[in-house]
Every structure is written in C-alpha cells, then in structure tokens.
C-alpha positions in Angstrom: 107.1 105.0 115.5 110.8 105.9 115.2 111.6 103.4 117.9 109.8 100.7 115.9 111.9 101.6 112.8 115.1 101.6 114.9 114.2 98.1 116.2 113.6 96.9 112.7 117.0 98.3 111.6 118.7 96.4 114.5 116.8 93.2 113.6 117.9 93.4 110.0 121.6 94.0 110.1 123.0 95.5 106.9 119.8 97.5 106.3 118.3 95.0 103.8 115.3 96.1 101.8 111.9 95.4 103.2 108.3 95.6 102.0 106.3 98.5 103.5 102.5 98.2 103.5 101.4 101.7 104.5 99.0 103.0 101.9 101.8 105.3 100.9 101.5 107.3 104.2 105.1 107.0 105.4 106.8 107.7 102.0 109.1 110.8 102.3 108.7 110.9 106.1 111.6 110.9 108.6 110.2 107.6 109.9 111.6 105.7 106.8 114.3 108.2 105.8 117.4 106.3 104.8 115.7 102.9 104.8 115.6 100.7 101.7 112.0 99.6 101.1 109.6 98.5 98.5 106.1 100.1 98.6 103.4 97.5 98.3 102.1 97.2 95.7 104.7 98.9 93.6 105.6 99.4 89.9 109.1 100.7 89.1 109.6 101.5 92.8 106.5 103.7 93.1 103.4 103.0 95.1 100.8 101.4 92.8 97.7 101.0 95.1 96.2 98.0 96.9 96.1 94.6 95.3 92.9 93.5 93.5 92.7 90.2 95.5 94.6 87.8 97.7 96.3 86.0 94.8 97.8 89.2 93.4 99.0 90.2 96.9 100.7 86.7 97.4 102.3 86.9 93.9 103.6 90.4 94.6 105.0 89.3 98.0 106.8 86.4 96.4 108.1 88.6 93.5 109.5 91.1 96.0 111.1 88.3 98.1 112.9 87.2 95.0 114.0 90.8 94.5 115.7 90.8 98.0 113.0 91.9 100.4 113.8 90.5 103.9 110.7 91.5 105.8 107.2 92.9 105.3 105.9 95.6 107.6 102.3 96.7 107.9 101.7 100.1 109.4 98.5 100.8 111.3 97.0 102.5 108.2 97.0 99.0 106.6 95.8 96.9 109.5 92.5 96.5 107.7 94.3 94.3 105.2 94.4 91.5 107.8 90.6 91.1 107.5 90.2 92.1 103.9 93.0 90.0 102.4 92.5 87.0 104.7 94.2 84.4 102.4 97.2 86.8 102.0 97.5 87.3 105.8 97.1 83.5 106.4 99.9 82.9 103.8 102.2 85.2 105.7 101.3 84.1 109.2 101.7 80.4 108.3 105.1 80.8 106.6 107.0 83.6 108.3 107.9 84.6 111.9 106.3 87.7 113.3 109.1 90.0 114.6 107.2 93.1 115.6 103.6 93.5 116.7 102.3 96.7 118.4 99.7 99.4 117.8 101.8 101.0 115.0 103.5 98.2 113.1 103.2 94.4 112.5 106.2 92.9 110.7 107.3 89.5 109.6 110.8 88.2 108.7 110.8 86.9 105.2 114.3 85.4 105.2 113.3 82.0 106.4 110.1 80.2 106.1 108.5 78.6 109.2 108.1 74.9 109.4 
C-alpha cells in the first residue's frame, strides 16, 4: 500500500488534497501520514459514515471537488461501493480518468472531466 500512496503523490504534484473512501480504516496510519485528504463522507473534516444514497454521494463528491479535491481514492475496504452505489460509480467512471487500479486502491483524477 505505501507504494500506491507514493505513486499517488507523484501523480499529483504539490500534494493536493484528495478524497479518501476507506470506511475510516486508514485514518491515522502511516499509509496516509502527511497527505492532505478529505474522508468520505465528512463533516468538519471528520469521517461521517457512508452516504444514504447515490444522490448524496454525488452531491458530496461535487462539493469536495469545489473545495479543492483533485482525486478520489477507494481503498479495498470500500470496493463494495462500486456495486452498492452504482449511479455514483457510473458518475465517476463516465466523467473522470482512472489513474490507479489494483487490489488495494482504485483512484480517479478529478481535475479534468472526460469527454
């Protein structure tokens, strides 16, 4: 996992903030130490649980993009979201470029929307 985070840091020069979908499993760990991230969902910078539905997830994604998030990363603990929040996942896949995809993390670049 540290290699994945290092790759993310290289891919996002300047260590821009990103959205971390991890069910609050990586918070406080050395894996994300020193990185600027928004837990998803979050309230006042603190993990707030899973979204109620796809619409809430999409709204929160867009809110955090407006707050400066440059990527969204799903850790393996949250891979179930891809099936459960299908519209949210389709929203991301149809608009943003996948930059990391392996057994530990799936991440999308939120800086530019795909055509």
